[in-house]
Each structure stands twice: as structure tokens, then as C-alpha cells.
PyMOL Python script that loads the backbone (N, CA, C, O; Angstrom):
from pymol import cmd

cmd.read_pdbstr("""\
ATOM      1  N   MET A   1      -4.609  16.596  15.582  1.00  0.00           N
ATOM      2  CA  MET A   1      -3.966  15.296  15.925  1.00  0.00           C
ATOM      3  C   MET A   1      -3.084  14.892  14.727  1.00  0.00           C
ATOM      4  O   MET A   1      -3.542  14.886  13.585  1.00  0.00           O
ATOM      5  N   ASP A   2      -1.830  14.560  15.005  1.00  0.00           N
ATOM      6  CA  ASP A   2      -0.889  14.066  14.092  1.00  0.00           C
ATOM      7  C   ASP A   2      -1.016  12.584  13.866  1.00  0.00           C
ATOM      8  O   ASP A   2      -0.512  11.828  14.697  1.00  0.00           O
ATOM      9  N   LEU A   3      -1.667  12.085  12.779  1.00  0.00           N
ATOM     10  CA  LEU A   3      -1.853  10.695  12.635  1.00  0.00           C
ATOM     11  C   LEU A   3      -0.646   9.807  12.723  1.00  0.00           C
ATOM     12  O   LEU A   3      -0.621   8.718  13.296  1.00  0.00           O
ATOM     13  N   GLU A   4       0.390  10.406  12.071  1.00  0.00           N
ATOM     14  CA  GLU A   4       1.649   9.613  12.130  1.00  0.00           C
ATOM     15  C   GLU A   4       2.122   9.228  13.469  1.00  0.00           C
ATOM     16  O   GLU A   4       2.505   8.084  13.711  1.00  0.00           O
ATOM     17  N   SER A   5       2.099  10.230  14.391  1.00  0.00           N
ATOM     18  CA  SER A   5       2.536  10.011  15.783  1.00  0.00           C
ATOM     19  C   SER A   5       1.449   9.248  16.556  1.00  0.00           C
ATOM     20  O   SER A   5       1.782   8.465  17.446  1.00  0.00           O
ATOM     21  N   ALA A   6       0.205   9.448  16.253  1.00  0.00           N
ATOM     22  CA  ALA A   6      -0.830   8.792  16.991  1.00  0.00           C
ATOM     23  C   ALA A   6      -0.852   7.258  16.754  1.00  0.00           C
ATOM     24  O   ALA A   6      -1.223   6.466  17.621  1.00  0.00           O
ATOM     25  N   TYR A   7      -0.432   6.901  15.529  1.00  0.00           N
ATOM     26  CA  TYR A   7      -0.419   5.492  15.114  1.00  0.00           C
ATOM     27  C   TYR A   7       1.030   4.902  14.986  1.00  0.00           C
ATOM     28  O   TYR A   7       1.223   3.853  14.370  1.00  0.00           O
ATOM     29  N   ASN A   8       1.938   5.535  15.526  1.00  0.00           N
ATOM     30  CA  ASN A   8       3.311   5.033  15.391  1.00  0.00           C
ATOM     31  C   ASN A   8       3.370   3.660  16.124  1.00  0.00           C
ATOM     32  O   ASN A   8       2.825   3.486  17.214  1.00  0.00           O
ATOM     33  N   ASP A   9       4.010   2.770  15.512  1.00  0.00           N
ATOM     34  CA  ASP A   9       4.172   1.406  16.038  1.00  0.00           C
ATOM     35  C   ASP A   9       2.837   0.630  16.111  1.00  0.00           C
ATOM     36  O   ASP A   9       2.687  -0.299  16.904  1.00  0.00           O
ATOM     37  N   LYS A  10       1.922   1.018  15.302  1.00  0.00           N
ATOM     38  CA  LYS A  10       0.565   0.349  15.226  1.00  0.00           C
ATOM     39  C   LYS A  10       0.420  -0.367  13.954  1.00  0.00           C
ATOM     40  O   LYS A  10       0.956   0.112  12.954  1.00  0.00           O
ATOM     41  N   ASP A  11      -0.255  -1.478  13.877  1.00  0.00           N
ATOM     42  CA  ASP A  11      -0.640  -2.107  12.646  1.00  0.00           C
ATOM     43  C   ASP A  11      -1.974  -1.515  12.180  1.00  0.00           C
ATOM     44  O   ASP A  11      -2.895  -1.346  12.979  1.00  0.00           O
ATOM     45  N   ILE A  12      -2.073  -1.203  10.889  1.00  0.00           N
ATOM     46  CA  ILE A  12      -3.281  -0.596  10.355  1.00  0.00           C
ATOM     47  C   ILE A  12      -3.749  -1.467   9.220  1.00  0.00           C
ATOM     48  O   ILE A  12      -2.953  -1.769   8.330  1.00  0.00           O
ATOM     49  N   LEU A  13      -4.925  -1.863   9.202  1.00  0.00           N
ATOM     50  CA  LEU A  13      -5.552  -2.692   8.053  1.00  0.00           C
ATOM     51  C   LEU A  13      -6.423  -1.695   7.167  1.00  0.00           C
ATOM     52  O   LEU A  13      -7.343  -1.012   7.618  1.00  0.00           O
ATOM     53  N   LEU A  14      -6.011  -1.710   5.870  1.00  0.00           N
ATOM     54  CA  LEU A  14      -6.747  -0.904   4.865  1.00  0.00           C
ATOM     55  C   LEU A  14      -7.526  -1.836   4.014  1.00  0.00           C
ATOM     56  O   LEU A  14      -6.965  -2.828   3.547  1.00  0.00           O
ATOM     57  N   VAL A  15      -8.775  -1.592   3.780  1.00  0.00           N
ATOM     58  CA  VAL A  15      -9.653  -2.398   2.987  1.00  0.00           C
ATOM     59  C   VAL A  15     -10.069  -1.566   1.729  1.00  0.00           C
ATOM     60  O   VAL A  15     -10.594  -0.456   1.825  1.00  0.00           O
ATOM     61  N   SER A  16      -9.806  -2.162   0.589  1.00  0.00           N
ATOM     62  CA  SER A  16     -10.029  -1.361  -0.659  1.00  0.00           C
ATOM     63  C   SER A  16     -10.230  -2.442  -1.797  1.00  0.00           C
ATOM     64  O   SER A  16     -10.109  -3.655  -1.622  1.00  0.00           O
ATOM     65  N   HIS A  17     -10.555  -1.823  -2.990  1.00  0.00           N
ATOM     66  CA  HIS A  17     -10.508  -2.568  -4.210  1.00  0.00           C
ATOM     67  C   HIS A  17      -9.126  -2.763  -4.791  1.00  0.00           C
ATOM     68  O   HIS A  17      -8.230  -1.980  -4.477  1.00  0.00           O
ATOM     69  N   GLY A  18      -8.909  -3.757  -5.612  1.00  0.00           N
ATOM     70  CA  GLY A  18      -7.588  -4.125  -6.119  1.00  0.00           C
ATOM     71  C   GLY A  18      -6.817  -2.960  -6.743  1.00  0.00           C
ATOM     72  O   GLY A  18      -5.691  -2.670  -6.337  1.00  0.00           O
ATOM     73  N   ASP A  19      -7.409  -2.307  -7.709  1.00  0.00           N
ATOM     74  CA  ASP A  19      -6.734  -1.210  -8.417  1.00  0.00           C
ATOM     75  C   ASP A  19      -6.328  -0.121  -7.467  1.00  0.00           C
ATOM     76  O   ASP A  19      -5.186   0.330  -7.554  1.00  0.00           O
ATOM     77  N   ALA A  20      -7.169   0.342  -6.561  1.00  0.00           N
ATOM     78  CA  ALA A  20      -6.876   1.408  -5.669  1.00  0.00           C
ATOM     79  C   ALA A  20      -5.743   0.860  -4.713  1.00  0.00           C
ATOM     80  O   ALA A  20      -4.806   1.602  -4.416  1.00  0.00           O
ATOM     81  N   SER A  21      -5.813  -0.333  -4.263  1.00  0.00           N
ATOM     82  CA  SER A  21      -4.665  -0.820  -3.406  1.00  0.00           C
ATOM     83  C   SER A  21      -3.367  -0.939  -4.220  1.00  0.00           C
ATOM     84  O   SER A  21      -2.292  -0.662  -3.689  1.00  0.00           O
ATOM     85  N   GLN A  22      -3.440  -1.330  -5.447  1.00  0.00           N
ATOM     86  CA  GLN A  22      -2.150  -1.387  -6.230  1.00  0.00           C
ATOM     87  C   GLN A  22      -1.612   0.029  -6.504  1.00  0.00           C
ATOM     88  O   GLN A  22      -0.395   0.208  -6.567  1.00  0.00           O
ATOM     89  N   VAL A  23      -2.459   1.011  -6.663  1.00  0.00           N
ATOM     90  CA  VAL A  23      -2.024   2.402  -6.815  1.00  0.00           C
ATOM     91  C   VAL A  23      -1.386   2.788  -5.555  1.00  0.00           C
ATOM     92  O   VAL A  23      -0.292   3.351  -5.593  1.00  0.00           O
ATOM     93  N   LEU A  24      -2.002   2.522  -4.370  1.00  0.00           N
ATOM     94  CA  LEU A  24      -1.388   2.857  -3.058  1.00  0.00           C
ATOM     95  C   LEU A  24      -0.029   2.185  -2.962  1.00  0.00           C
ATOM     96  O   LEU A  24       0.914   2.825  -2.497  1.00  0.00           O
ATOM     97  N   GLN A  25       0.122   0.983  -3.358  1.00  0.00           N
ATOM     98  CA  GLN A  25       1.326   0.176  -3.218  1.00  0.00           C
ATOM     99  C   GLN A  25       2.440   0.808  -4.111  1.00  0.00           C
ATOM    100  O   GLN A  25       3.598   0.685  -3.712  1.00  0.00           O
ATOM    101  N   THR A  26       2.223   1.420  -5.188  1.00  0.00           N
ATOM    102  CA  THR A  26       3.183   2.033  -5.965  1.00  0.00           C
ATOM    103  C   THR A  26       3.907   3.175  -5.140  1.00  0.00           C
ATOM    104  O   THR A  26       5.121   3.344  -5.254  1.00  0.00           O
ATOM    105  N   GLY A  27       3.146   3.931  -4.331  1.00  0.00           N
ATOM    106  CA  GLY A  27       3.767   4.909  -3.447  1.00  0.00           C
ATOM    107  C   GLY A  27       4.780   4.331  -2.545  1.00  0.00           C
ATOM    108  O   GLY A  27       5.848   4.915  -2.359  1.00  0.00           O
ATOM    109  N   PHE A  28       4.480   3.152  -1.946  1.00  0.00           N
ATOM    110  CA  PHE A  28       5.381   2.455  -1.015  1.00  0.00           C
ATOM    111  C   PHE A  28       6.592   1.940  -1.788  1.00  0.00           C
ATOM    112  O   PHE A  28       7.715   1.993  -1.286  1.00  0.00           O
ATOM    113  N   GLN A  29       6.370   1.435  -3.023  1.00  0.00           N
ATOM    114  CA  GLN A  29       7.525   0.899  -3.794  1.00  0.00           C
ATOM    115  C   GLN A  29       8.212   1.873  -4.664  1.00  0.00           C
ATOM    116  O   GLN A  29       9.127   1.486  -5.390  1.00  0.00           O
ATOM    117  N   LYS A  30       7.831   3.146  -4.645  1.00  0.00           N
ATOM    118  CA  LYS A  30       8.515   4.201  -5.392  1.00  0.00           C
ATOM    119  C   LYS A  30       8.375   3.829  -6.956  1.00  0.00           C
ATOM    120  O   LYS A  30       9.355   3.927  -7.695  1.00  0.00           O
ATOM    121  N   VAL A  31       7.183   3.419  -7.407  1.00  0.00           N
ATOM    122  CA  VAL A  31       6.857   3.024  -8.783  1.00  0.00           C
ATOM    123  C   VAL A  31       5.870   4.138  -9.254  1.00  0.00           C
ATOM    124  O   VAL A  31       5.065   4.636  -8.467  1.00  0.00           O
ATOM    125  N   ASP A  32       5.955   4.505 -10.531  1.00  0.00           N
ATOM    126  CA  ASP A  32       5.053   5.461 -11.132  1.00  0.00           C
ATOM    127  C   ASP A  32       3.694   4.879 -11.010  1.00  0.00           C
ATOM    128  O   ASP A  32       3.480   3.735 -11.412  1.00  0.00           O
ATOM    129  N   PRO A  33       2.707   5.655 -10.442  1.00  0.00           N
ATOM    130  CA  PRO A  33       1.322   5.104 -10.209  1.00  0.00           C
ATOM    131  C   PRO A  33       0.693   4.661 -11.571  1.00  0.00           C
ATOM    132  O   PRO A  33      -0.191   3.804 -11.580  1.00  0.00           O
ATOM    133  N   ARG A  34       1.103   5.187 -12.608  1.00  0.00           N
ATOM    134  CA  ARG A  34       0.584   4.726 -13.944  1.00  0.00           C
ATOM    135  C   ARG A  34       0.976   3.277 -14.260  1.00  0.00           C
ATOM    136  O   ARG A  34       0.381   2.625 -15.118  1.00  0.00           O
ATOM    137  N   GLN A  35       1.963   2.811 -13.563  1.00  0.00           N
ATOM    138  CA  GLN A  35       2.481   1.433 -13.708  1.00  0.00           C
ATOM    139  C   GLN A  35       1.971   0.445 -12.764  1.00  0.00           C
ATOM    140  O   GLN A  35       2.569  -0.619 -12.608  1.00  0.00           O
ATOM    141  N   HIS A  36       0.813   0.750 -12.069  1.00  0.00           N
ATOM    142  CA  HIS A  36       0.279   0.010 -10.988  1.00  0.00           C
ATOM    143  C   HIS A  36      -0.035  -1.419 -11.453  1.00  0.00           C
ATOM    144  O   HIS A  36       0.030  -2.330 -10.628  1.00  0.00           O
ATOM    145  N   ARG A  37      -0.370  -1.664 -12.722  1.00  0.00           N
ATOM    146  CA  ARG A  37      -0.711  -2.960 -13.184  1.00  0.00           C
ATOM    147  C   ARG A  37       0.517  -3.798 -13.312  1.00  0.00           C
ATOM    148  O   ARG A  37       0.381  -5.018 -13.408  1.00  0.00           O
ATOM    149  N   SER A  38       1.723  -3.246 -13.321  1.00  0.00           N
ATOM    150  CA  SER A  38       3.021  -4.042 -13.318  1.00  0.00           C
ATOM    151  C   SER A  38       3.317  -4.775 -12.004  1.00  0.00           C
ATOM    152  O   SER A  38       4.170  -5.656 -11.901  1.00  0.00           O
ATOM    153  N   LEU A  39       2.537  -4.332 -11.011  1.00  0.00           N
ATOM    154  CA  LEU A  39       2.787  -4.958  -9.669  1.00  0.00           C
ATOM    155  C   LEU A  39       2.018  -6.271  -9.679  1.00  0.00           C
ATOM    156  O   LEU A  39       1.154  -6.479 -10.531  1.00  0.00           O
ATOM    157  N   GLN A  40       2.330  -7.174  -8.720  1.00  0.00           N
ATOM    158  CA  GLN A  40       1.626  -8.384  -8.604  1.00  0.00           C
ATOM    159  C   GLN A  40       0.199  -8.190  -8.304  1.00  0.00           C
ATOM    160  O   GLN A  40      -0.173  -7.367  -7.467  1.00  0.00           O
ATOM    161  N   HIS A  41      -0.657  -8.987  -9.020  1.00  0.00           N
ATOM    162  CA  HIS A  41      -2.065  -8.832  -8.913  1.00  0.00           C
ATOM    163  C   HIS A  41      -2.562  -9.210  -7.479  1.00  0.00           C
ATOM    164  O   HIS A  41      -2.109 -10.173  -6.860  1.00  0.00           O
ATOM    165  N   LEU A  42      -3.523  -8.379  -7.008  1.00  0.00           N
ATOM    166  CA  LEU A  42      -4.065  -8.696  -5.712  1.00  0.00           C
ATOM    167  C   LEU A  42      -5.314  -9.602  -5.796  1.00  0.00           C
ATOM    168  O   LEU A  42      -6.283  -9.279  -6.484  1.00  0.00           O
ATOM    169  N   GLU A  43      -5.271 -10.670  -5.127  1.00  0.00           N
ATOM    170  CA  GLU A  43      -6.367 -11.604  -5.154  1.00  0.00           C
ATOM    171  C   GLU A  43      -7.497 -11.202  -4.201  1.00  0.00           C
ATOM    172  O   GLU A  43      -7.259 -10.420  -3.281  1.00  0.00           O
ATOM    173  N   THR A  44      -8.671 -11.692  -4.383  1.00  0.00           N
ATOM    174  CA  THR A  44      -9.853 -11.412  -3.493  1.00  0.00           C
ATOM    175  C   THR A  44      -9.423 -11.671  -2.074  1.00  0.00           C
ATOM    176  O   THR A  44      -8.822 -12.712  -1.809  1.00  0.00           O
ATOM    177  N   ALA A  45      -9.689 -10.812  -1.181  1.00  0.00           N
ATOM    178  CA  ALA A  45      -9.407 -10.962   0.284  1.00  0.00           C
ATOM    179  C   ALA A  45      -7.950 -11.111   0.662  1.00  0.00           C
ATOM    180  O   ALA A  45      -7.644 -11.503   1.788  1.00  0.00           O
ATOM    181  N   GLU A  46      -7.021 -10.798  -0.276  1.00  0.00           N
ATOM    182  CA  GLU A  46      -5.617 -10.953  -0.009  1.00  0.00           C
ATOM    183  C   GLU A  46      -5.231  -9.864   0.959  1.00  0.00           C
ATOM    184  O   GLU A  46      -5.691  -8.723   0.915  1.00  0.00           O
ATOM    185  N   ILE A  47      -4.307 -10.322   1.882  1.00  0.00           N
ATOM    186  CA  ILE A  47      -3.708  -9.325   2.773  1.00  0.00           C
ATOM    187  C   ILE A  47      -2.249  -9.210   2.334  1.00  0.00           C
ATOM    188  O   ILE A  47      -1.528 -10.193   2.164  1.00  0.00           O
ATOM    189  N   ARG A  48      -1.857  -7.921   2.160  1.00  0.00           N
ATOM    190  CA  ARG A  48      -0.457  -7.710   1.726  1.00  0.00           C
ATOM    191  C   ARG A  48       0.085  -6.600   2.616  1.00  0.00           C
ATOM    192  O   ARG A  48      -0.560  -5.592   2.907  1.00  0.00           O
ATOM    193  N   GLN A  49       1.327  -6.867   3.025  1.00  0.00           N
ATOM    194  CA  GLN A  49       1.993  -5.879   3.896  1.00  0.00           C
ATOM    195  C   GLN A  49       2.620  -4.748   2.998  1.00  0.00           C
ATOM    196  O   GLN A  49       3.277  -5.026   1.995  1.00  0.00           O
ATOM    197  N   LEU A  50       2.398  -3.546   3.381  1.00  0.00           N
ATOM    198  CA  LEU A  50       2.960  -2.378   2.657  1.00  0.00           C
ATOM    199  C   LEU A  50       4.089  -1.833   3.555  1.00  0.00           C
ATOM    200  O   LEU A  50       3.871  -1.495   4.718  1.00  0.00           O
ATOM    201  N   THR A  51       5.297  -1.760   2.979  1.00  0.00           N
ATOM    202  CA  THR A  51       6.455  -1.112   3.641  1.00  0.00           C
ATOM    203  C   THR A  51       7.160  -0.335   2.618  1.00  0.00           C
ATOM    204  O   THR A  51       7.194  -0.691   1.440  1.00  0.00           O
ATOM    205  N   LEU A  52       7.720   0.723   3.064  1.00  0.00           N
ATOM    206  CA  LEU A  52       8.487   1.723   2.199  1.00  0.00           C
ATOM    207  C   LEU A  52       9.701   0.919   1.630  1.00  0.00           C
ATOM    208  O   LEU A  52      10.389   0.146   2.297  1.00  0.00           O
ATOM    209  N   ALA A  53       9.866   1.202   0.328  1.00  0.00           N
ATOM    210  CA  ALA A  53      11.061   0.670  -0.430  1.00  0.00           C
ATOM    211  C   ALA A  53      12.276   1.362   0.106  1.00  0.00           C
ATOM    212  O   ALA A  53      12.200   2.544   0.444  1.00  0.00           O
ATOM    213  N   GLN A  54      13.360   0.707   0.197  1.00  0.00           N
ATOM    214  CA  GLN A  54      14.620   1.305   0.674  1.00  0.00           C
ATOM    215  C   GLN A  54      15.240   1.970  -0.537  1.00  0.00           C
ATOM    216  O   GLN A  54      15.129   1.449  -1.647  1.00  0.00           O
ATOM    217  N   PRO A  55      15.920   3.161  -0.344  1.00  0.00           N
ATOM    218  CA  PRO A  55      16.527   3.826  -1.416  1.00  0.00           C
ATOM    219  C   PRO A  55      17.653   3.094  -2.033  1.00  0.00           C
ATOM    220  O   PRO A  55      18.261   3.584  -2.985  1.00  0.00           O
TER     221      PRO A  55
END
""", "prot")
cmd.dss("prot")
cmd.show_as("cartoon", "prot")
cmd.util.cbc("prot")
cmd.orient("prot")
């Protein structure tokens, strides 16, 4: 099963700890993962939309 096609046009909620979420966010924003702490801090129970950064 191709997950990308199976969940195309679907909203997906990921639940994680702050640092892991910020590292994931670096991939979406095309930031070096070692710089994850330069991103805005995630508050407890915060919901943040992840979208790919435009080139």
C-alpha cells in the first residue's frame, strides 16, 4: 500500500514530544535538523500545521 496515495487529501494528526516534533518540522521547512531549536517552541498540547516550504 502506498501511504501517500492512500492518505492523499486527508488530514493526519501526529502526536509526539516537542523535540521530535520540531525535528520533523525542520524537514517541512527545509532547515538543518541540528537547528531544530531555532524553530518556534512547541507548547504543551499545541497543534501546529506542517506544510512543505516553497522553494
